[in-house]
Structure formats: structure tokens, C-alpha cells
TORKOL-4160 file (C-alpha; in steps of 0.2 Angstrom, whole numbers, padded with zeros to 4 digits, m for minus):
250
<pt num="1" X="0410" Y="m0388" Z="0177"/>
<pt num="2" X="0412" Y="m0406" Z="0180"/>
<pt num="3" X="0427" Y="m0410" Z="0191"/>
<pt num="4" X="0435" Y="m0422" Z="0179"/>
<pt num="5" X="0440" Y="m0411" Z="0164"/>
<pt num="6" X="0434" Y="m0399" Z="0151"/>
<pt num="7" X="0426" Y="m0407" Z="0135"/>
<pt num="8" X="0432" Y="m0402" Z="0118"/>
<pt num="9" X="0421" Y="m0403" Z="0103"/>
<pt num="10" X="0427" Y="m0415" Z="0090"/>
<pt num="11" X="0428" Y="m0411" Z="0071"/>
<pt num="12" X="0428" Y="m0429" Z="0066"/>
<pt num="13" X="0431" Y="m0437" Z="0049"/>
<pt num="14" X="0424" Y="m0432" Z="0032"/>
<pt num="15" X="0427" Y="m0417" Z="0021"/>
<pt num="16" X="0422" Y="m0401" Z="0028"/>
<pt num="17" X="0417" Y="m0409" Z="0044"/>
<pt num="18" X="0403" Y="m0419" Z="0037"/>
<pt num="19" X="0407" Y="m0437" Z="0043"/>
<pt num="20" X="0401" Y="m0446" Z="0058"/>
<pt num="21" X="0406" Y="m0439" Z="0075"/>
<pt num="22" X="0405" Y="m0421" Z="0067"/>
<pt num="23" X="0397" Y="m0405" Z="0074"/>
<pt num="24" X="0393" Y="m0397" Z="0057"/>
<pt num="25" X="0384" Y="m0383" Z="0066"/>
<pt num="26" X="0401" Y="m0378" Z="0073"/>
<pt num="27" X="0414" Y="m0383" Z="0060"/>
<pt num="28" X="0404" Y="m0380" Z="0044"/>
<pt num="29" X="0392" Y="m0366" Z="0050"/>
<pt num="30" X="0388" Y="m0360" Z="0032"/>
<pt num="31" X="0386" Y="m0378" Z="0025"/>
<pt num="32" X="0369" Y="m0386" Z="0020"/>
<pt num="33" X="0369" Y="m0397" Z="0035"/>
<pt num="34" X="0371" Y="m0383" Z="0047"/>
<pt num="35" X="0357" Y="m0373" Z="0039"/>
<pt num="36" X="0346" Y="m0388" Z="0041"/>
<pt num="37" X="0350" Y="m0389" Z="0059"/>
<pt num="38" X="0345" Y="m0371" Z="0061"/>
<pt num="39" X="0328" Y="m0375" Z="0053"/>
<pt num="40" X="0326" Y="m0389" Z="0066"/>
<pt num="41" X="0331" Y="m0377" Z="0080"/>
<pt num="42" X="0318" Y="m0364" Z="0074"/>
<pt num="43" X="0304" Y="m0377" Z="0074"/>
<pt num="44" X="0309" Y="m0382" Z="0092"/>
<pt num="45" X="0311" Y="m0364" Z="0099"/>
<pt num="46" X="0295" Y="m0358" Z="0090"/>
<pt num="47" X="0284" Y="m0372" Z="0087"/>
<pt num="48" X="0268" Y="m0369" Z="0076"/>
<pt num="49" X="0256" Y="m0375" Z="0090"/>
<pt num="50" X="0264" Y="m0363" Z="0102"/>
<pt num="51" X="0269" Y="m0376" Z="0115"/>
<pt num="52" X="0285" Y="m0373" Z="0126"/>
<pt num="53" X="0298" Y="m0386" Z="0122"/>
<pt num="54" X="0312" Y="m0386" Z="0134"/>
<pt num="55" X="0316" Y="m0404" Z="0136"/>
<pt num="56" X="0318" Y="m0414" Z="0120"/>
<pt num="57" X="0321" Y="m0432" Z="0117"/>
<pt num="58" X="0330" Y="m0438" Z="0101"/>
<pt num="59" X="0328" Y="m0456" Z="0096"/>
<pt num="60" X="0326" Y="m0468" Z="0081"/>
<pt num="61" X="0317" Y="m0484" Z="0076"/>
<pt num="62" X="0333" Y="m0494" Z="0074"/>
<pt num="63" X="0352" Y="m0492" Z="0078"/>
<pt num="64" X="0363" Y="m0483" Z="0066"/>
<pt num="65" X="0351" Y="m0470" Z="0060"/>
<pt num="66" X="0362" Y="m0455" Z="0067"/>
<pt num="67" X="0352" Y="m0450" Z="0082"/>
<pt num="68" X="0367" Y="m0445" Z="0092"/>
<pt num="69" X="0374" Y="m0435" Z="0077"/>
<pt num="70" X="0357" Y="m0426" Z="0076"/>
<pt num="71" X="0355" Y="m0423" Z="0095"/>
<pt num="72" X="0373" Y="m0416" Z="0096"/>
<pt num="73" X="0370" Y="m0404" Z="0081"/>
<pt num="74" X="0353" Y="m0398" Z="0087"/>
<pt num="75" X="0361" Y="m0394" Z="0104"/>
<pt num="76" X="0376" Y="m0385" Z="0096"/>
<pt num="77" X="0364" Y="m0375" Z="0085"/>
<pt num="78" X="0353" Y="m0370" Z="0099"/>
<pt num="79" X="0368" Y="m0365" Z="0110"/>
<pt num="80" X="0373" Y="m0354" Z="0095"/>
<pt num="81" X="0358" Y="m0343" Z="0099"/>
<pt num="82" X="0360" Y="m0327" Z="0108"/>
<pt num="83" X="0352" Y="m0331" Z="0125"/>
<pt num="84" X="0350" Y="m0350" Z="0126"/>
<pt num="85" X="0360" Y="m0363" Z="0136"/>
<pt num="86" X="0360" Y="m0381" Z="0132"/>
<pt num="87" X="0363" Y="m0397" Z="0142"/>
<pt num="88" X="0364" Y="m0412" Z="0130"/>
<pt num="89" X="0362" Y="m0429" Z="0140"/>
<pt num="90" X="0367" Y="m0446" Z="0134"/>
<pt num="91" X="0354" Y="m0458" Z="0141"/>
<pt num="92" X="0360" Y="m0473" Z="0129"/>
<pt num="93" X="0369" Y="m0483" Z="0142"/>
<pt num="94" X="0369" Y="m0498" Z="0130"/>
<pt num="95" X="0379" Y="m0490" Z="0117"/>
<pt num="96" X="0385" Y="m0473" Z="0124"/>
<pt num="97" X="0393" Y="m0462" Z="0110"/>
<pt num="98" X="0390" Y="m0444" Z="0114"/>
<pt num="99" X="0406" Y="m0442" Z="0124"/>
<pt num="100" X="0416" Y="m0445" Z="0107"/>
<pt num="101" X="0408" Y="m0429" Z="0100"/>
<pt num="102" X="0417" Y="m0419" Z="0114"/>
<pt num="103" X="0433" Y="m0429" Z="0115"/>
<pt num="104" X="0429" Y="m0437" Z="0131"/>
<pt num="105" X="0434" Y="m0454" Z="0136"/>
<pt num="106" X="0420" Y="m0467" Z="0134"/>
<pt num="107" X="0424" Y="m0472" Z="0152"/>
<pt num="108" X="0422" Y="m0455" Z="0159"/>
<pt num="109" X="0410" Y="m0454" Z="0174"/>
<pt num="110" X="0393" Y="m0448" Z="0169"/>
<pt num="111" X="0375" Y="m0452" Z="0171"/>
<pt num="112" X="0379" Y="m0469" Z="0177"/>
<pt num="113" X="0388" Y="m0462" Z="0192"/>
<pt num="114" X="0374" Y="m0450" Z="0196"/>
<pt num="115" X="0360" Y="m0462" Z="0195"/>
<pt num="116" X="0370" Y="m0474" Z="0206"/>
<pt num="117" X="0371" Y="m0460" Z="0219"/>
<pt num="118" X="0390" Y="m0460" Z="0217"/>
<pt num="119" X="0391" Y="m0441" Z="0215"/>
<pt num="120" X="0382" Y="m0425" Z="0213"/>
<pt num="121" X="0374" Y="m0420" Z="0197"/>
<pt num="122" X="0386" Y="m0405" Z="0194"/>
<pt num="123" X="0401" Y="m0416" Z="0196"/>
<pt num="124" X="0397" Y="m0425" Z="0179"/>
<pt num="125" X="0391" Y="m0411" Z="0169"/>
<pt num="126" X="0406" Y="m0405" Z="0158"/>
<pt num="127" X="0407" Y="m0388" Z="0150"/>
<pt num="128" X="0412" Y="m0389" Z="0131"/>
<pt num="129" X="0422" Y="m0376" Z="0121"/>
<pt num="130" X="0405" Y="m0371" Z="0113"/>
<pt num="131" X="0399" Y="m0357" Z="0123"/>
<pt num="132" X="0383" Y="m0361" Z="0133"/>
<pt num="133" X="0384" Y="m0380" Z="0129"/>
<pt num="134" X="0387" Y="m0393" Z="0142"/>
<pt num="135" X="0387" Y="m0412" Z="0141"/>
<pt num="136" X="0381" Y="m0426" Z="0153"/>
<pt num="137" X="0389" Y="m0442" Z="0145"/>
<pt num="138" X="0382" Y="m0459" Z="0149"/>
<pt num="139" X="0397" Y="m0465" Z="0157"/>
<pt num="140" X="0406" Y="m0482" Z="0155"/>
<pt num="141" X="0391" Y="m0493" Z="0154"/>
<pt num="142" X="0381" Y="m0502" Z="0167"/>
<pt num="143" X="0373" Y="m0519" Z="0168"/>
<pt num="144" X="0355" Y="m0512" Z="0172"/>
<pt num="145" X="0352" Y="m0497" Z="0161"/>
<pt num="146" X="0333" Y="m0500" Z="0160"/>
<pt num="147" X="0332" Y="m0499" Z="0179"/>
<pt num="148" X="0342" Y="m0483" Z="0180"/>
<pt num="149" X="0334" Y="m0474" Z="0166"/>
<pt num="150" X="0317" Y="m0477" Z="0173"/>
<pt num="151" X="0321" Y="m0473" Z="0191"/>
<pt num="152" X="0314" Y="m0459" Z="0201"/>
<pt num="153" X="0331" Y="m0451" Z="0202"/>
<pt num="154" X="0331" Y="m0449" Z="0183"/>
<pt num="155" X="0314" Y="m0442" Z="0183"/>
<pt num="156" X="0318" Y="m0429" Z="0196"/>
<pt num="157" X="0334" Y="m0425" Z="0187"/>
<pt num="158" X="0325" Y="m0420" Z="0171"/>
<pt num="159" X="0313" Y="m0409" Z="0180"/>
<pt num="160" X="0327" Y="m0401" Z="0190"/>
<pt num="161" X="0338" Y="m0397" Z="0175"/>
<pt num="162" X="0323" Y="m0390" Z="0166"/>
<pt num="163" X="0316" Y="m0379" Z="0180"/>
<pt num="164" X="0333" Y="m0373" Z="0187"/>
<pt num="165" X="0336" Y="m0361" Z="0173"/>
<pt num="166" X="0323" Y="m0353" Z="0162"/>
<pt num="167" X="0335" Y="m0351" Z="0147"/>
<pt num="168" X="0341" Y="m0369" Z="0147"/>
<pt num="169" X="0336" Y="m0382" Z="0134"/>
<pt num="170" X="0339" Y="m0401" Z="0138"/>
<pt num="171" X="0342" Y="m0412" Z="0123"/>
<pt num="172" X="0342" Y="m0431" Z="0128"/>
<pt num="173" X="0350" Y="m0444" Z="0116"/>
<pt num="174" X="0340" Y="m0460" Z="0119"/>
<pt num="175" X="0341" Y="m0478" Z="0112"/>
<pt num="176" X="0328" Y="m0484" Z="0100"/>
<pt num="177" X="0312" Y="m0489" Z="0110"/>
<pt num="178" X="0310" Y="m0505" Z="0099"/>
<pt num="179" X="0327" Y="m0511" Z="0107"/>
<pt num="180" X="0327" Y="m0502" Z="0124"/>
<pt num="181" X="0310" Y="m0501" Z="0133"/>
<pt num="182" X="0316" Y="m0488" Z="0145"/>
<pt num="183" X="0315" Y="m0475" Z="0131"/>
<pt num="184" X="0296" Y="m0476" Z="0132"/>
<pt num="185" X="0296" Y="m0472" Z="0150"/>
<pt num="186" X="0308" Y="m0458" Z="0148"/>
<pt num="187" X="0298" Y="m0451" Z="0133"/>
<pt num="188" X="0283" Y="m0447" Z="0146"/>
<pt num="189" X="0294" Y="m0434" Z="0155"/>
<pt num="190" X="0299" Y="m0423" Z="0140"/>
<pt num="191" X="0291" Y="m0409" Z="0131"/>
<pt num="192" X="0294" Y="m0415" Z="0114"/>
<pt num="193" X="0302" Y="m0430" Z="0104"/>
<pt num="194" X="0311" Y="m0430" Z="0087"/>
<pt num="195" X="0313" Y="m0446" Z="0077"/>
<pt num="196" X="0328" Y="m0448" Z="0066"/>
<pt num="197" X="0326" Y="m0458" Z="0050"/>
<pt num="198" X="0340" Y="m0463" Z="0039"/>
<pt num="199" X="0336" Y="m0460" Z="0021"/>
<pt num="200" X="0336" Y="m0476" Z="0010"/>
<pt num="201" X="0339" Y="m0487" Z="0025"/>
<pt num="202" X="0325" Y="m0486" Z="0038"/>
<pt num="203" X="0309" Y="m0496" Z="0034"/>
<pt num="204" X="0292" Y="m0487" Z="0035"/>
<pt num="205" X="0286" Y="m0501" Z="0045"/>
<pt num="206" X="0299" Y="m0498" Z="0058"/>
<pt num="207" X="0295" Y="m0480" Z="0059"/>
<pt num="208" X="0276" Y="m0484" Z="0061"/>
<pt num="209" X="0280" Y="m0497" Z="0075"/>
<pt num="210" X="0290" Y="m0484" Z="0084"/>
<pt num="211" X="0276" Y="m0470" Z="0083"/>
<pt num="212" X="0264" Y="m0483" Z="0089"/>
<pt num="213" X="0274" Y="m0484" Z="0105"/>
<pt num="214" X="0276" Y="m0466" Z="0108"/>
<pt num="215" X="0264" Y="m0452" Z="0114"/>
<pt num="216" X="0261" Y="m0445" Z="0096"/>
<pt num="217" X="0256" Y="m0428" Z="0104"/>
<pt num="218" X="0274" Y="m0426" Z="0110"/>
<pt num="219" X="0282" Y="m0430" Z="0092"/>
<pt num="220" X="0286" Y="m0413" Z="0086"/>
<pt num="221" X="0296" Y="m0418" Z="0070"/>
<pt num="222" X="0305" Y="m0431" Z="0060"/>
<pt num="223" X="0323" Y="m0428" Z="0054"/>
<pt num="224" X="0328" Y="m0437" Z="0038"/>
<pt num="225" X="0346" Y="m0440" Z="0039"/>
<pt num="226" X="0358" Y="m0444" Z="0025"/>
<pt num="227" X="0347" Y="m0436" Z="0012"/>
<pt num="228" X="0356" Y="m0430" Z="m0003"/>
<pt num="229" X="0357" Y="m0411" Z="m0003"/>
<pt num="230" X="0355" Y="m0401" Z="m0019"/>
<pt num="231" X="0370" Y="m0395" Z="m0030"/>
<pt num="232" X="0380" Y="m0411" Z="m0026"/>
<pt num="233" X="0382" Y="m0407" Z="m0007"/>
<pt num="234" X="0386" Y="m0424" Z="0002"/>
<pt num="235" X="0375" Y="m0423" Z="0017"/>
<pt num="236" X="0357" Y="m0416" Z="0020"/>
<pt num="237" X="0345" Y="m0415" Z="0035"/>
<pt num="238" X="0327" Y="m0411" Z="0034"/>
<pt num="239" X="0314" Y="m0408" Z="0047"/>
<pt num="240" X="0296" Y="m0414" Z="0044"/>
<pt num="241" X="0281" Y="m0410" Z="0054"/>
<pt num="242" X="0273" Y="m0425" Z="0062"/>
<pt num="243" X="0262" Y="m0434" Z="0049"/>
<pt num="244" X="0272" Y="m0432" Z="0034"/>
<pt num="245" X="0283" Y="m0447" Z="0029"/>
<pt num="246" X="0301" Y="m0444" Z="0030"/>
<pt num="247" X="0306" Y="m0462" Z="0028"/>
<pt num="248" X="0309" Y="m0474" Z="0013"/>
<pt num="249" X="0309" Y="m0493" Z="0011"/>
<pt num="250" X="0327" Y="m0500" Z="0010"/>
């Protein structure tokens, strides 16, 4: 456990735990959204091509697509499995937001401290109230995020947390590559990539530009966020295999 304090998951706004900042996988486990995250979890843990995906980067083409929401809920869903531990890492040092999902202060020491060699890794990993789920927040912000994320220290950290425990998944919330070039470098050191697309908002061209910058062999799926669920449910999330369009103009 981190030395600072225990992280507490946040229910957030929205009826039934459906608003931004919500862990629907925990607070609305039988809802449509949670069911869709379980489907995403299954595609990660048992991919069709048989590859092992233990480190996963979650990103989007542009800001505001819901990548942090998706990363947090994928992590919570995997942690709900019988035998799997999860570490969710906020690498978005420009706009850190993962801490809010677990009621941590935005200024709490995190990845920024570790990459600046100010503490040991275990000092900034926080246990949450979700069994088997820990969080490594981004921290309070730094003037040189690109240099830190592309450093050899970050690369070694990803390898270390992946190899130390055979039952651990690492979910990395990363800024949009079109706005933060360090994500392209980070994507080379993970097993898989999930792209988040917001329904009726993300332009197809933005998604195409993003995919051109990534190693397509690592893209394991596209999650369509804010898709209207059937039967009048307010929020829906779909997982698409790479190659099927999950975006729309708007």
C-alpha cells in the first residue's frame, strides 16, 4: 500500500452511478454499462488470436472521449474476476483525472514522484476498496510530461509491474496521441491498445489519424462510449474488434 492513504472508489454523479467519474462496474454491477465492460474484459483476457494481454493502454483520438472512465471501469471489471489483480496507471500528466475516481487529491504524489526519482514505486501505489485493484495516480502535474513518460525509468517500470506478478494486469490511462506525442512511445511497450470513441462526437478522420500513428497489430478493440443502450437505458458501451468502425461524424 502507498504510504500516503488508502484510495476510496467514487460513485460520482448520475442516476444509478452512470455519470462521469463513476465506477459502474462496482456501483451498478447489473446495469447495461457494467455488462458491456464485462464483455470488454472477456475480449482482453481471452482474445480471439490467443495472444497474452497483460499490459493495456487506453487512449482516444481527442480529449473528452471518456478514456479515463473506460480505463477505470475495465480495471474494476477485471479485478472482479476470481484470480486477477489489477494496477491502473494514470500516465496523463497533462490532465490527470484517475485520482478522482478513487477520491484521491489531484495533488497526491504519484507517477510524477516516481519518475523524478523522489520515491520508490511502492510508495505511490495505493490500494483501493475494490479487492485486488490498486492505483498509481499521475500526481500533481509536471512541466516536462513527455520527457518523463518516454524515459527509460517508465519503460522499466512497465516491465517490472508486468513481470513481478503473473496474475497482474496493468491498465494505463494515456493522453490522446494527436495531442501528446509521448503516448506513441508508450504504446510500443504494451501488449494491447484500446481506443475510446465517443458516439456522435468523434470524427472518423480523427480516429483514422490516430490509428495511423499506432502499431495497428497492438490495437485489440475500439470502445464506443455514450452509445444509447436499448430499452431506454442512458449509457452504453460497446467493444469492436479492430477494423469495424465504431465512430460517427459529429
